N, C-alpha and C positions, 0 to 999 in steps of 0.2 A: 602449507600450514600443518602438515602431518606432524604429530608430536607436539603441537603448540600447547602452551600453558592455558589454564583457565583464565588467567589475566589477559592474555592476548585475545582469546575469544571474546571476552567481555568488552574489550576495546572495540573490536570490529562490530559486534552486535550493538553495543551502546552507541557507537558512532552512527550506524545506520538508523537506529531508533531515534536518536536525538535530532539528526538532520531532517528526517521525515516529519517528526512532530513539530519542530520549530518552524520549518517552512510552511507546514499546514496552518498552524496557529497564527503565524504572522500574516500570511496571505488572506486568511479569513477575517482577521482583524482589519486589515486594509480595505477589504471589500465592504465589510459592514460599516466601518467608521469613516471611510474616506470616499472610495469610488462610488458606492451605492447609497449615499446619504439620501439622495432622491433616487429610488429604484428606477432603473432604466436599462436599456441595452446599449453597450458600447462596442462598436465594431472595431476590432483590433486588426484583423486581416479579412480578406474575402471569405475565409473559411472558419474564423474564430471570433466569437463575441464573448464579452463579459456580460453576464446577466445573473441577477439574483434569484436563487431558488432554494427551497427547503425540502429536504427529503425526510419523511417520517417513517419510511420503510427500510428495507435492506438495499442491496445493490440494485440500481436502476429503479428504485421505488417499489420493489416487490414487497408483498406482505404488509402494505401500508395499513390496511384495515385492522390487522392483528395487533400491530404495535403502536397505533396512533394514540390510544389511551394509556399505554404502558411503555413509555420510552425507556424507563429504567430496567425493565426486563430485558430489552434488546441490549442495553448497555452492559448488563451483567453477563449476558451470553458472549458479547464481544470481549469483555475482560477475561473470561475463561479461555477463549480462543487465543487471545494475546499472550496470556501466561503460558499456554501450551506451546506456542511458537517460540517463546523465549527459552523454555526448557529444551526444546529441540535444538535451538541455536547454540546453547551452551554445551550440547553434547556432540556437535559436529566438529570435525577437524579440518574443514575446508573453508578458506577465506570467503570464496564466492557465496557459499551456502550460508555462512554466518552473517555476512553483510546483507544478503537477500532477505533472510528471516528478520533481521533488525529493521529493514525498510518496511516489510509487511507489518511487523508489530508496531512500528512508529506510525504508519498510516492508520492502522486500527486504533491506536491510542488517540490520534488526532480526531477521529470521528467519535470516539468515546467521550472526549472532552466536550465536543459539541452537543452530543446526545444528553449528557448530564447537565450541562450548563443551560441549554436552550430547549431540550426535549426533541430537537430535530437536528439534522446535519445540514450545514450551509454548503450549497453548491453554486458555482459561478462560471465554470468553463463550459462554453457552448460551442462545440465543433459541429460544422454543418457543410453540406454540399447542396447548393441551391436551397430548396425549401425543406430538405430532409435534415433533421437535427438528431445527433446522438444525444442520449440523455445527459443533462448537465452533470458535471462532476467537480472535484476539487483536488488540491495538491495531495491530500491523504490518499485519494484514489490513484493518483499518478505514482506515488511511492509504492503502494500495494502492487500495482501493475508492473512497475519496474522490478520489484522484488520477485514477483512470479516469473517474469522473463529471465532474470538472472538465475533463478532456480532451474528453469528449463534448460537454459544454455549450459549451466554447470553440469546438469544431469546428462545432457547429450555429450558433452566433452568427456565426462567420466566414462560413459558407455563406450565411446570411441577408443579411449585409452585402454580400457579393459579388453576390448576386442583386438586391438593391435598387440597387446601383451599376450593374449591367448594365441593369436596367429603366430607370433614369434616363437612361443614355446612349442607349439605343435610343429612348426617348421624344423625346429632343432631335433625333434624326436624321429624324424624320418630317416 
């Protein structure tokens, strides 16, 4: 994507953002209006349940006490972060980085929609091993995690390419 146009970057960023946001909003709607009309736990696999939960804090419910009475403050912070991610995404020239940042921004946007609409974020994915449960999360969190993993993979790939190029140029100087 080196030398790509602003339009090309916007397509990759917008695609990641739209995919993450639409998947998150659609799955939360299904959970709230279909699957959990009577809140319960639905065992999907021996390690995955669908269960209804609401997060008033940040990741994994951190800082709940601070934001419980001020959900729009947290939404405002998330909007600022999302805008920053989109600016970064439009400045990159790498497909993986642009898409990753779009996924992270889209996941953030999905949680912002929840926070503004309900004052809390709907969580429903409950992974567990025996009686040990990871904190419940949603598809916005999956998009954010996927975006971060893509950023890390792209960074490692770039580092390896730069190292190989540097080794190649130093071998030619001997």
